[in-house]
C-alpha positions as CSV (number, residue, x, y, z in Angstrom):
1,M,0.0,0.0,0.0
2,A,2.9,2.3,0.7
3,S,4.3,1.6,-2.8
4,Q,0.9,2.5,-4.4
5,A,0.6,5.7,-2.3
6,L,4.1,6.7,-3.4
7,R,3.3,6.0,-7.0
8,N,0.1,8.1,-6.7
9,H,2.1,11.1,-5.2
10,I,4.7,10.8,-7.9
11,Q,2.1,10.8,-10.7
12,R,0.5,13.9,-9.1
13,I,3.9,15.7,-9.0
14,L,4.8,14.8,-12.6
15,K,1.4,15.5,-14.2
16,P,1.8,19.3,-14.5
17,F,5.2,18.6,-16.3
18,D,3.6,16.1,-18.7
19,L,6.1,13.5,-17.5
20,T,5.9,9.8,-16.5
21,S,8.1,8.3,-13.9
22,E,9.8,6.3,-16.6
23,Q,10.6,9.5,-18.5
24,L,11.9,11.2,-15.4
25,H,14.1,8.2,-14.6
26,I,15.7,8.5,-18.1
27,L,16.1,12.3,-17.8
28,K,17.8,11.9,-14.4
29,S,20.1,9.2,-15.8
30,I,21.1,11.5,-18.7
31,D,21.5,14.4,-16.3
32,Q,23.9,12.4,-14.1
33,Q,26.2,11.7,-17.1
34,L,25.7,13.5,-20.4
35,G,26.1,11.6,-23.6
36,R,24.8,8.2,-22.5
37,T,24.1,5.5,-25.0
38,Q,20.7,4.0,-25.4
39,R,22.1,0.7,-24.3
40,E,23.4,2.3,-21.1
41,L,19.9,3.8,-20.5
42,C,18.3,0.4,-21.0
43,G,20.5,-1.0,-18.2
44,L,19.9,1.9,-15.9
45,A,16.1,1.9,-16.4
46,G,15.7,-1.8,-16.4
47,K,13.7,-1.5,-19.7
48,S,14.0,-3.2,-23.0
49,P,15.6,-1.4,-26.0
50,A,12.1,-1.0,-27.6
51,N,10.7,0.6,-24.4
52,V,13.7,3.0,-24.0
53,T,13.4,4.0,-27.7
54,R,9.7,4.9,-27.2
55,I,10.5,6.9,-24.1
56,L,13.4,8.7,-25.9
57,D,11.1,9.4,-28.8
58,R,8.6,11.1,-26.5
59,L,11.3,13.1,-24.7
60,E,12.8,14.2,-28.0
61,K,9.3,15.2,-29.3
62,K,9.0,17.4,-26.1
63,Q,12.4,18.8,-27.0
64,L,13.9,17.6,-23.6
65,I,16.7,15.5,-25.2
66,V,18.6,15.2,-28.4
67,R,20.3,12.1,-29.9
68,C,23.6,12.5,-31.7
69,V,25.7,10.0,-33.6
70,N,28.2,8.3,-31.3
71,P,31.7,9.2,-32.7
72,N,33.1,6.0,-31.2
73,D,30.4,3.7,-32.6
74,R,28.4,4.9,-35.6
75,R,25.8,2.2,-35.0
76,S,24.7,3.8,-31.7
77,S,23.7,7.3,-30.6
78,L,24.5,9.4,-27.6
79,V,21.7,11.1,-25.7
80,F,22.0,14.6,-24.3
81,L,19.6,16.8,-22.4
82,T,18.6,20.0,-24.0
83,E,18.6,23.2,-22.0
84,P,14.8,22.9,-21.3
85,G,15.4,19.2,-20.4
86,A,18.2,20.1,-17.9
87,E,16.0,22.8,-16.4
88,L,13.1,20.5,-16.0
89,S,15.3,17.8,-14.5
90,S,16.5,20.3,-11.9
91,V,13.0,21.6,-11.0
92,V,11.6,18.1,-10.7
93,S,14.6,16.9,-8.7
94,H,14.0,19.6,-6.1
95,L,10.3,18.6,-5.8
96,F,11.4,15.0,-5.3
97,Q,13.9,16.0,-2.6
98,R,11.0,17.7,-0.8
99,L,8.9,14.6,-1.2
100,S,11.7,12.5,0.2
101,A,12.1,14.7,3.2
102,C,8.3,14.5,3.9
103,I,8.4,10.7,3.5
104,E,11.4,10.4,5.9
105,E,9.9,12.8,8.5
106,N,9.8,11.3,12.0
107,I,11.8,8.3,11.0
108,D,15.0,7.6,12.9
109,T,18.2,7.6,10.9
110,N,19.0,4.1,12.0
111,D,15.5,2.9,11.1
112,M,15.9,4.5,7.7
113,A,19.2,2.7,7.1
114,V,17.5,-0.6,7.9
115,V,14.6,0.2,5.5
116,N,17.1,1.0,2.8
117,R,19.2,-2.2,3.4
118,V,16.0,-4.4,3.4
119,L,14.7,-2.8,0.2
120,D,18.1,-3.2,-1.5
121,Q,18.1,-6.9,-0.5
122,I,14.5,-7.3,-1.8
123,E,15.6,-5.8,-5.1
124,A,18.6,-8.1,-5.3
125,N,16.5,-11.1,-4.5
126,L,14.0,-10.1,-7.2
127,Q,16.8,-9.8,-9.8
128,K,17.9,-13.3,-9.1
129,L,14.4,-14.9,-9.6
130,P,14.0,-17.1,-12.6
131,E,11.6,-15.9,-15.3
132,D,9.6,-19.1,-15.1
133,L,8.9,-19.0,-11.3
134,G,5.2,-18.7,-11.7
135,E,4.8,-21.6,-14.2
C-alpha cells in the first residue's frame, strides 16, 4: 500500500510537467552523465531497448533530449539533455527532494538505514528470480 501511495504522489507531482516516472528516470540518468548511449539507458532503467526507444522518442518530441551519432560507434547514438530538459530535471529533482524529506519525516536515521538495506536486498532477490517462477 505504501508503494501504491508513493506512485500516486509521484504521478501527481509529474502530471503538470507532462512526464511519466519512466521518462523522469531516463532524464535523471542522462543528467547524471551527459552523452549516455541508449544501451546504457536500458540497463539503468531496467527496460527493453524498444521501451527505451519509445521513451526517448517522446522526450525528443517534447524537446527535452537530443540524440547524436556516437563518434566512437556509428551504430549507436548518444543522448543529451537540451537546456529545457536540464531545467526540467533540476526543477523536478527539487520537488522529489522535498517529497523524500516528507516521507522520511519522524523516521529515525538508524531505522531508515534498515529500511534501505532491506529494500536493497529485496531488489537483489527479485533480480535473481528465474523468469519461469510462476509456471
